Phi, psi and omega in degrees: 000125184289165178297324180296319177296317179297322177294321178297311178301322182292321178296313181294320180293323178292326180289321179294323174303313179300318178296318182292326183278334179268351177246116182301335182302326180293313184285318182293322185279343181254283185295314182296318181292322180284321176299319178294320180292321178299311180297318183294306184291321185282337176268326180299321182245036183294332181271357175087312174229151175298139181241154176050053178293122186290131178225167176239163177228139176241102183266091178275352182262321177054042179254174177296326176292315176299324178290327174294319178295322179298318179291325180292324177293319178290341177283342178284152184276342188280318182235160180217127175290118181247357179202137176251132186238152181275340181211164178295316183301322177299315180290323176306316180297317177298320176293325178292330176279355178087011182282329174232161184253347183201166184226134167250123182251104180262116187284150177306143178080017183299309183296311183293324176295321183296311181293337179264011177062036181258008175052071178289156182264140174245112186265136175247139174229123179239152176268101180278004173295322175264094193301308181298310182294318179296314180301309182292326176297313179301313182300316184290319183288326175297315181298316183292328177291324175290324174300314179300319179297318178294319179296318181293316178297321176297319181293320177300309181299315181297326178295329180274000177095009177283127180237176178092199184280117184262000179299319175303332177280315186289318186224084183299325181244121179263127177266124177241098185255144176224117180268109187285310187282332185220070186301331185269005184046053182267108183303325187293334185297314183262341176286306183298323182290349174239328181294315184296314172297330176298315178296320181297317181294329177293315178295319182299311184295316182294320183288325182291316178298316181293324183297319185276310182300326184287337176294319179287325181291325181268002177061045177247017180293332181292320177293320182294314182292325181301323177290337177259020181053043177064015178263112183300320185291322177294321183296313180296316182296313178295329182290317186270349184299314178299323178293321176303312181295314180302307186286330175295313179299320177296320180293320177290325173304317178299316177300321179296316183292317180298308190259339178265314184274305185280347178067035175290155181308133173222088183270354179246227183246126177293337182292321181290323177295321177294319177296322178294328177294317178298313181295323177300321180290316183284335176295318182282333171293323178297319180293321178298320178294318183297318185289315175296329179288328179279319187266325176068335176275126182300315183298314178297315181297322180291324176299311183293320178299316176299314179301314178302314182299318181292324176293330179296322178297318181294318184273006182291323180098009182266345175261314181233125185300136180292328179296336180270356176281160174300144185306323179297332182271329184301329184299323185291345181294335182275004178267012183230124179296334178299333175299311180296315178300321178297320180292321176299315179301319182293313183291320189271307186281313186277312188265334179068033182283169179295149187293338178293341178278350178255352183302324180295332182278326171299317179298326178298316177292320180294333179299334177291344176289354177279344184297318184295332180288336182287328182251008184306310177306315184292318183291317179301316177301319181292319182294312181298319178298322179290322175297319176296321178297319180299314185296316180294326180290325181291321179290320179299317176298320178296319180295320179296329181277000000 
């Protein structure tokens, strides 16, 4: 690249920096929004899992066994009994209002039926509208009920004179599970590592579309191109370069907060993750240029960019496995750079595999850099046409004066 082209890009980039610093929308909607998201998500899930989820109990038996079950539930860190109800209908109303996430219904005669080997039922009701809260509450209540069953069986066997080690009878098969990637079952480990880049990708696309589209909307393309010596390529490069620096720094700040401050698993190299973040930024800038180049109208381009960003989070594969989707839908997952970034994150941070297994995903993100060249003639024509219109309007105003 010759010195003249570098000089042109430098002039355009300097102009763009001034626009960014003098217009609060740039600072508030980029730096402010990402800092808020970092603070919100990392403090909201700082404990990893929700704790002390409120539930209610309907104790129709009111026996020593039902009270023991209640004490065991309150001893759990996951759920907490915050209300006792006389009937199920009363508890259901509170669950519908969102005051509790689950109900334990102990039927009358629970203890006597259990001692008489009549297998009484213990009913759990959870509100799955709140997916995480409902699932965790049900999991914890089921686990506690299984412990109670084992405890009662142990007491019964000892009363019949059975001595020695009773564990082979109480638990014939022992489950020994090891969670390699997320040993602490920390929800924030896999949610924050994709939700935060998901917010970042949306901002990157929106700002790229806005930075180019606003020039055509406000008829300032003549001034923009003059800084680049009427070179469209220099003008585009200088236009997005300050945004590349800004969003790359914001992305690296996120990596520092996730792996340096929060201590999330990093079994590979942070350098490769930093490089992946940089490629992630420029890939989404290329998508933003492609969208504004196709649509050319700022309002339409922003709408499509937002829609694309939301789909990207869905197709990343961190909430619902891509492999479980219909085959015809799985193809669309590869149209989003965040999917490749997620695969690199799994390989590098969680699994710590060799970098050669992630090179294909780096190549996948870099392939998006070809998109601006596909619409370059169309975008160039739109910019030049806007410039000619601005010149005609300027000449017309001079004649009228």
